[in-house]
N, C-alpha and C positions, 0 to 999 in steps of 0.2 A: 504493499498500499503504499508508505513510502517514499518507494523507485518510482511509484506513478504518478504520485501529487511534484519528486522535484520534475521527472521528464515536462509534466501538465506546465510545471511553473515557469521552463525553460521556454517550451511554445508559446508561453504567454508574452514573456518578456521579446521574443523573436517577432511576435506579431505587434509589438508599437515600435520596433525600429522600421525606419523611411526605408521604405526602399529605393534605390535608381530606377531611371526611365531606360537605361541600358537597351539599347538595342545592336544585335547584331544581324546584316544583313549579309549575304554571299552571292555573289551572279559569276558564274561561271559560263564564255564564250562557247557556245558547242565545236567552231570550226577549228579554235586556236587553243584553247584552256588557257587563254589570261583569265585574270581572278581580278574582281574590285571587290571591297570591302568597307561598307556602308557609304557607295558612290565614288571611293576613291580606287585606283587602278594601283597594283600591287604587279611586281614583275616576278613570276613564280623562281623558287632557289632561292635569290637572297631577300625578299620581302619588302626589296628598294620600290619607292613612290618618291616621286618627284612632281610640281607643277605642271611638267612636257610630257608627261609620260605616256600618258595617250596620245597625245604626236607622234612621238616616237614610235610606237607601237603600231601607230597609222602607214606611218611611210616604212619601215621594217617589216612589217606582215599583213597589215587590216590591207590596202590599196593595193598592193599585187597577189593577194591569196584569199580577201576575205571575201564571200559572198552571203546571202541573205541571213544565214545564222548568226553575223558578226554583229557583235553589241557594241562595239567600241562608237563610243558617239562621235569619235573624229574621226571615222574614215572615211575616206572621198577626201579629205582636206591636207593641201599641200604643206609643207615645213615637217619640221623634227628630222632625225637619223633618219637615213636610207643606207641600205649597204653600199651604196657608189661611197656618202661620206668615211663611213667605217672604211671603206678599203684605201678612199686617199687617205686617210690619217695615218693609218697603218703605212702607207707606200711613203710616207713624208718622216714619217716620226722610223722608218729603217733609212733613207736615205739620210740623214742628220745620224745617226750613227756610224753609218761605213765614210762620211763624209769626214767626222770625227776621228776614224780610225785612219784614215788616210792622213789626216794632220797629225797623226801620235807618228805615225807609220815615215812621216818624213823631217820631223824632230831627231827621231832616232835614227835615224839611215839616209844624214842630208844628202 
């Protein structure tokens, strides 16, 4: 009887607590698997999100491969990163490293 009274007492105290109105809504694109949590796009694997992530997703995936199942609100908009942009970035970084190695080689072997 005492144990039941204590459990009831705990439940009554918990009922007095204010509960938050926290809602967690998750949407997943049926086409590519992209995820939105509470309306904010999150990159899978890293959970990274930033202001332009939907536009980058559109430039990288949705505008090329998206169809009627795509739920990205930025699908069809120009801008954001593209594979061409990323390839150019990598090419530029590679060239900079090669130039730095050539400069070092010229110093060591004049």
